[in-house]
C-alpha positions, 0 to 999 in steps of 0.5 A: 190165472195169475192168482193160481200162479202166486199160490203155487209160488207161495206153496213152493217156497215153504218146502225149502223152509220145512226141509231146513227146519227138519235138518236143524232139528236132526242136528240139534237132536244129534248134539243132545244125544252125543252130549248126553252119551259122553257125560259119564266119561267126562264126569269120570275124567274130571273126578279122576283128575281132581283125585290125581291132583289131591293124592298124586300131587299131579299139576299137569295131566297128559293122558286119561285111561279107562279100563273095565276088566271085572272092575272099573278103573280110571287112570291119569298120567301126569307130572307133579310140581317137582317134574316127576312123572306119575300114573294115578289109578282110581277104582270106580268102586270104593275110590281106592287110589294107587300112585305109580312112578312112570319110570317104575314100569313100561310106558304106554308107547312101549306097550303099543309098540310091543303089541304092534310087533308081536300081535300085528293088529289091524287096529289097536282100540284101547290101551289102559292102565288097570289093577289086578290083585293090586298090581298094575297092568297094561290092558290092550284091546285090538282087532286082529287081522281077521277083524276079531276082538282080542285083549292082551294084558301086560305087566306094568313093571316089565312088559311081560305078557300076563294074559291073552284073549283072542277071537272074542 
């Protein structure tokens, strides 16, 4: 009788060990998947920052943007060693670099405020700096009150609405 009891106790002690092992495997697999999924964006950010330092003379970056409206652009906001605030826009294909003074246009905060006041989104998903026909634009994706995806494209120079796509 005592022998059977010891056997049951030994079998019962394996279950928590197995459950702990399965949980650890799931956590490890999740970390691997997440790291692998974010690697392209981390690589793009690192390359864009390096290009901004080389061509835009950026010493400190303050923001990173990614935009894909027909063509992919990566952008960095930052400061030069003279304290000048600039945006550096890099085309993914071809690597063409555009450097803009932040003071030459509308800021990200102003565009976000403008979208919030005029479009009344339930949630702003992304704000990014992009180029269209070699001119800079702010691209804003958001969910409207009906939770439908919308895009608004604003001119960088004056904040004028250039294109609006609603209910995608």
